[in-house]
C-alpha positions as CSV (number, residue, x, y, z in Angstrom):
1,X,-11.0,32.0,3.7
2,X,-13.6,29.4,2.6
3,X,-14.4,25.7,3.2
4,X,-13.5,23.5,0.3
5,X,-16.4,21.3,-0.8
6,X,-15.1,19.8,-4.0
7,X,-11.8,19.2,-5.8
8,X,-10.4,22.2,-7.9
9,X,-9.5,21.7,-11.5
10,X,-5.9,21.4,-12.5
11,X,-4.8,24.4,-14.7
12,X,-2.4,23.9,-17.6
13,X,0.1,26.2,-16.0
14,X,0.1,24.2,-12.8
15,X,0.9,21.0,-14.7
16,X,3.9,22.5,-16.2
17,X,5.4,24.7,-13.5
18,X,4.1,23.4,-10.2
19,X,4.7,19.7,-10.9
20,X,8.4,20.4,-10.8
21,X,8.2,21.8,-7.3
22,X,5.3,20.4,-5.3
23,X,5.4,17.4,-2.9
24,X,3.2,16.2,-0.1
25,X,5.7,16.3,2.7
26,X,9.1,17.8,2.5
27,X,11.4,17.5,-0.5
28,X,14.7,19.0,-1.3
29,X,15.9,20.2,-4.6
30,X,18.9,18.0,-4.8
31,X,20.7,14.8,-5.8
32,X,19.8,12.1,-3.3
33,X,20.9,8.6,-2.6
34,X,18.6,5.6,-2.6
35,X,16.5,5.6,0.5
36,X,16.8,2.0,1.5
37,X,17.2,-1.4,0.0
38,X,14.1,-2.7,-1.7
39,X,11.8,-4.9,0.3
40,X,10.7,-7.9,-1.7
41,X,7.0,-8.7,-2.0
42,X,7.4,-11.3,0.7
43,X,9.4,-9.1,3.0
44,X,13.0,-9.8,3.8
45,X,14.0,-13.4,4.7
46,X,14.5,-14.4,8.3
47,X,17.7,-13.3,9.8
48,X,18.6,-10.9,7.0
49,X,20.1,-7.6,8.1
50,X,18.0,-4.5,7.6
51,X,19.8,-1.6,6.2
52,X,17.9,1.7,6.4
53,X,20.3,4.1,4.6
54,X,19.8,7.8,5.2
55,X,19.3,10.2,2.3
56,X,22.3,12.4,1.6
57,X,21.4,15.7,0.0
58,X,22.9,18.9,-1.2
59,X,20.1,21.4,-0.9
60,X,19.3,25.1,-0.4
61,X,15.5,24.7,-0.4
62,X,13.0,22.8,1.8
63,X,9.4,22.4,0.5
64,X,6.8,21.7,3.1
65,X,3.3,20.4,2.2
66,X,0.7,21.9,4.6
67,X,-3.0,21.0,5.1
68,X,-5.2,23.2,7.3
69,X,-8.5,22.0,8.7
70,X,-11.1,23.4,11.2
71,X,-12.5,21.8,14.3
72,X,-14.9,19.8,12.2
73,X,-12.2,18.4,9.9
74,X,-13.2,20.6,7.0
75,X,-10.4,21.7,4.6
76,X,-9.5,25.4,4.8
77,X,-8.6,27.1,1.5
78,X,-7.9,30.7,0.6
79,X,-5.0,31.2,3.0
80,X,-2.1,33.4,1.9
81,X,1.7,33.4,2.4
82,X,1.5,35.9,5.2
83,X,-0.9,33.6,7.2
84,X,2.0,31.2,7.9
85,X,5.2,31.3,9.9
86,X,7.7,28.5,9.5
87,X,10.2,27.4,12.2
88,X,13.2,25.3,11.6
89,X,14.6,24.0,14.9
90,X,12.6,26.9,16.6
91,X,14.2,29.5,14.4
92,X,11.7,31.5,12.2
93,X,12.5,31.2,8.5
94,X,11.8,33.5,5.6
95,X,9.2,31.9,3.2
96,X,10.7,32.0,-0.3
97,X,7.9,30.2,-2.3
98,X,4.2,29.7,-1.7
99,X,1.6,27.9,-3.8
100,X,-1.8,26.3,-3.4
101,X,-2.8,24.5,-6.6
102,X,-3.9,21.0,-7.5
103,X,-1.4,19.0,-9.5
104,X,-1.3,15.3,-10.5
105,X,-0.3,12.9,-7.7
106,X,1.3,9.5,-7.4
107,X,-0.8,7.5,-4.9
108,X,-0.1,4.0,-3.5
109,X,-3.1,2.1,-2.0
110,X,-1.9,-0.3,0.7
111,X,-4.8,-2.7,1.3
112,X,-5.3,-5.0,4.3
113,X,-6.6,-8.4,3.1
114,X,-5.8,-10.4,6.3
115,X,-8.2,-12.5,8.2
116,X,-9.0,-9.8,10.8
117,X,-10.6,-7.9,7.9
118,X,-13.2,-10.6,7.3
119,X,-16.2,-8.4,8.3
120,X,-15.0,-5.2,6.7
121,X,-13.1,-6.1,3.5
122,X,-16.0,-5.3,1.1
123,X,-16.5,-1.9,2.6
124,X,-12.8,-1.4,2.5
125,X,-12.9,-2.1,-1.2
126,X,-15.6,0.5,-1.5
127,X,-13.3,3.0,0.1
128,X,-10.6,2.3,-2.5
129,X,-13.2,2.7,-5.3
130,X,-14.3,6.1,-3.8
131,X,-10.7,7.3,-3.8
132,X,-10.3,6.4,-7.5
133,X,-13.6,8.3,-8.3
134,X,-12.3,11.5,-6.7
135,X,-8.9,11.4,-8.3
136,X,-7.4,13.8,-10.8
137,X,-7.5,12.2,-14.3
138,X,-3.7,12.6,-14.6
139,X,-3.0,10.8,-11.3
140,X,-1.2,7.5,-11.2
141,X,-1.9,4.7,-8.7
142,X,-0.1,1.7,-7.3
143,X,-1.8,-1.2,-5.4
144,X,-0.4,-3.3,-2.7
145,X,-2.3,-5.8,-0.6
146,X,-1.0,-7.7,2.4
147,X,-1.8,-10.6,4.7
148,X,1.0,-12.9,5.7
149,X,3.3,-10.8,3.5
150,X,2.9,-7.8,1.2
151,X,2.2,-8.2,-2.5
152,X,2.7,-5.6,-5.3
153,X,-0.5,-6.2,-7.3
154,X,0.1,-3.3,-9.7
155,X,2.8,-0.8,-10.3
156,X,2.0,2.8,-11.1
157,X,-0.7,3.2,-13.7
158,X,-3.2,5.9,-14.7
159,X,-5.7,3.2,-15.8
160,X,-7.7,2.8,-12.6
161,X,-10.0,0.4,-14.3
162,X,-7.2,-2.2,-14.2
163,X,-7.0,-1.8,-10.4
164,X,-10.8,-2.0,-10.1
165,X,-10.6,-5.4,-11.7
166,X,-8.1,-6.6,-9.2
167,X,-9.8,-5.4,-6.0
168,X,-12.8,-7.8,-6.2
169,X,-10.5,-10.8,-6.2
170,X,-9.0,-10.1,-2.8
171,X,-10.2,-12.3,0.1
172,X,-9.6,-12.0,3.8
173,X,-7.1,-14.6,5.0
174,X,-3.9,-15.0,6.9
175,X,-2.0,-12.9,9.3
176,X,-1.1,-9.2,9.1
177,X,2.3,-7.9,7.8
178,X,1.3,-4.2,8.0
179,X,4.7,-2.7,8.6
180,X,6.3,-4.7,5.8
181,X,3.5,-3.5,3.5
182,X,4.2,0.2,4.4
183,X,7.9,-0.3,3.9
184,X,7.3,-1.9,0.5
185,X,5.0,1.0,-0.4
186,X,7.6,3.6,0.5
187,X,10.2,1.8,-1.5
188,X,8.0,1.6,-4.6
189,X,7.2,5.3,-4.3
190,X,10.8,6.0,-5.5
191,X,9.5,5.1,-9.0
192,X,6.7,7.6,-8.9
193,X,6.7,10.2,-11.6
194,X,5.0,13.0,-9.6
195,X,6.6,15.0,-6.8
196,X,3.2,14.8,-4.9
197,X,3.3,11.4,-3.3
198,X,1.0,9.6,-0.8
199,X,0.4,6.2,0.6
200,X,-3.2,5.5,1.6
201,X,-3.3,2.6,4.1
202,X,-6.6,0.9,4.7
203,X,-6.3,-1.5,7.6
204,X,-7.5,-2.4,11.1
205,X,-3.9,-1.6,11.9
206,X,-3.0,-4.6,14.0
207,X,0.3,-6.2,13.0
208,X,1.3,-9.7,13.9
209,X,3.6,-10.8,11.0
210,X,6.0,-8.1,9.9
211,X,9.8,-8.5,10.0
212,X,10.4,-4.8,9.9
213,X,9.9,-3.0,13.2
214,X,8.0,0.2,13.8
215,X,11.3,2.1,14.3
216,X,12.7,0.9,11.0
217,X,9.5,1.9,9.2
218,X,9.6,5.2,11.0
219,X,13.1,5.8,9.7
220,X,11.9,5.0,6.2
221,X,9.1,7.6,6.5
222,X,11.6,10.2,7.6
223,X,13.9,9.4,4.7
224,X,11.0,9.5,2.2
225,X,9.2,12.4,0.5
226,X,5.8,10.6,0.8
227,X,2.9,11.4,3.0
228,X,1.1,8.6,4.8
229,X,-2.6,8.7,5.2
230,X,-4.3,5.9,7.1
231,X,-7.9,4.7,7.5
232,X,-7.9,2.7,10.8
233,X,-10.9,0.4,11.1
234,X,-11.8,0.0,14.8
235,X,-13.7,-3.2,14.5
236,X,-14.7,-5.6,17.3
237,X,-11.8,-7.1,19.1
238,X,-13.4,-10.6,18.8
239,X,-12.0,-10.9,15.3
240,X,-8.4,-10.3,16.4
241,X,-7.5,-13.7,17.5
242,X,-3.8,-13.9,16.7
243,X,-1.2,-13.6,19.5
244,X,1.5,-11.0,19.5
245,X,-0.4,-8.2,17.8
246,X,1.0,-4.7,17.9
247,X,-1.4,-1.9,18.7
248,X,-2.1,-0.6,15.2
249,X,-4.3,2.6,15.2
250,X,-1.8,4.4,17.5
251,X,1.1,3.2,15.4
252,X,-0.6,4.3,12.1
253,X,-1.3,7.7,13.7
254,X,2.4,8.2,14.7
255,X,3.6,7.3,11.2
256,X,1.0,9.5,9.5
257,X,1.8,12.5,11.7
258,X,5.5,12.1,11.1
259,X,5.0,12.2,7.4
260,X,2.6,15.2,7.4
261,X,-0.4,13.0,6.7
262,X,-3.2,12.0,9.0
263,X,-4.9,8.9,10.4
264,X,-8.7,8.7,10.2
265,X,-10.4,6.2,12.6
266,X,-13.5,4.4,11.4
267,X,-15.9,3.2,14.1
268,X,-17.7,1.1,11.5
269,X,-17.2,0.0,7.9
270,X,-20.0,2.2,6.6
271,X,-17.8,5.2,7.3
272,X,-15.0,4.1,5.0
273,X,-16.0,5.6,1.6
274,X,-16.7,9.0,3.2
275,X,-13.3,9.0,4.9
276,X,-11.6,8.1,1.6
277,X,-13.2,11.1,0.0
278,X,-12.0,13.3,2.9
279,X,-8.4,12.0,2.3
280,X,-8.7,12.8,-1.4
281,X,-9.8,16.4,-0.5
282,X,-6.9,16.8,1.9
283,X,-4.5,15.6,-0.8
284,X,-5.9,18.0,-3.4
285,X,-6.0,21.1,-1.2
286,X,-2.5,21.6,0.2
287,X,-0.3,24.7,0.5
288,X,3.3,24.2,-0.4
289,X,5.7,26.4,1.4
290,X,9.4,26.7,0.5
291,X,12.2,28.2,2.5
292,X,16.0,28.2,2.5
293,X,17.2,27.1,6.0
294,X,19.1,29.7,7.8
295,X,21.2,27.0,9.5
296,X,23.8,26.1,6.8
297,X,25.7,23.6,9.0
298,X,26.0,20.3,7.0
299,X,25.7,17.9,9.9
300,X,23.2,15.4,8.4
301,X,21.0,15.7,11.5
302,X,17.2,15.5,11.7
303,X,15.7,19.0,11.9
304,X,12.2,19.7,13.2
305,X,9.7,21.8,11.3
306,X,6.9,23.7,13.0
307,X,4.3,25.9,11.4
308,X,2.1,28.7,13.0
309,X,-1.0,30.4,11.6
310,X,-1.1,34.2,12.0
311,X,-3.4,37.0,11.0
312,X,-6.6,34.9,11.3
313,X,-9.6,35.1,13.5
314,X,-9.7,32.2,16.0
315,X,-6.6,30.3,14.7
316,X,-6.9,28.1,17.8
317,X,-9.9,26.4,16.1
318,X,-7.7,25.4,13.1
319,X,-5.2,22.5,12.9
320,X,-2.1,22.4,10.7
321,X,-0.7,19.1,9.3
322,X,2.8,19.2,8.0
323,X,5.8,16.9,7.8
324,X,7.7,16.8,11.2
325,X,11.1,17.5,9.8
326,X,13.9,16.6,7.4
327,X,17.5,15.5,7.3
328,X,20.0,18.3,6.8
329,X,22.7,17.9,4.2
330,X,25.7,15.8,5.2
331,X,29.4,16.5,4.6
């Protein structure tokens, strides 16, 4: 076991064989229906019904992306298949596949450009630049910014230079439609070419404009195969002058944990680039565990996943991040 200090290189074999199997959270080898209706770049109109349609699958394999860190937040590499136990609804499962290789990823940057970001927006841009610098050359990126509503600034592209041109034009203004932006990002991820998918949200996290609720976005996270990582900027409350704000950092943490990602709090803007690099390392150093659920009942219900580390010294000093569960196949 060793601490990972830099991103591993992608092997040619990994690009061919692993890219067909790996994902960040859970994914099933199956035909699936569309997750939910697309949110427009200006959210859905007032009074319009929200339809969060569940994914229906026919599957015999669940893949779980797993990140392991120590008490200092350092990525742990070098673990083997026999260091993990997987539980599906508290029933231990037999691990069928195991891998730990870097493959190209599809990453959506969800960038807060609302007025509450006035004092931190330039450092937030630096965080996005840092993420681009530590990317795999074969990664693809999408860029969404949001204030009064979310805006898709760029669809998926491998030309990060195009995104680096757009970022300097963003200015802090308006209110904060955070949940609408995350929903739009999850919807756009359906067009990603990679099975390894992540949304990276850079925001102070306080929502005062969205039409989608936290519960609706939570359902969208459950139905998606995308991990959510968040950088929550804990700035002075004096700059949050709008009424009706929803507590954001805790909300971002719940959504990230549900997806198998993580939320990183930033006490000040100077920490943002280092946190972006930490997220990139977490994205690059995941174990992917596959198992065939022993419960073959096709009830379409949400099933919880838990992982346990075994055969290690002081496993209590390690923390495991993985997706909280998946929807079983329906009838």
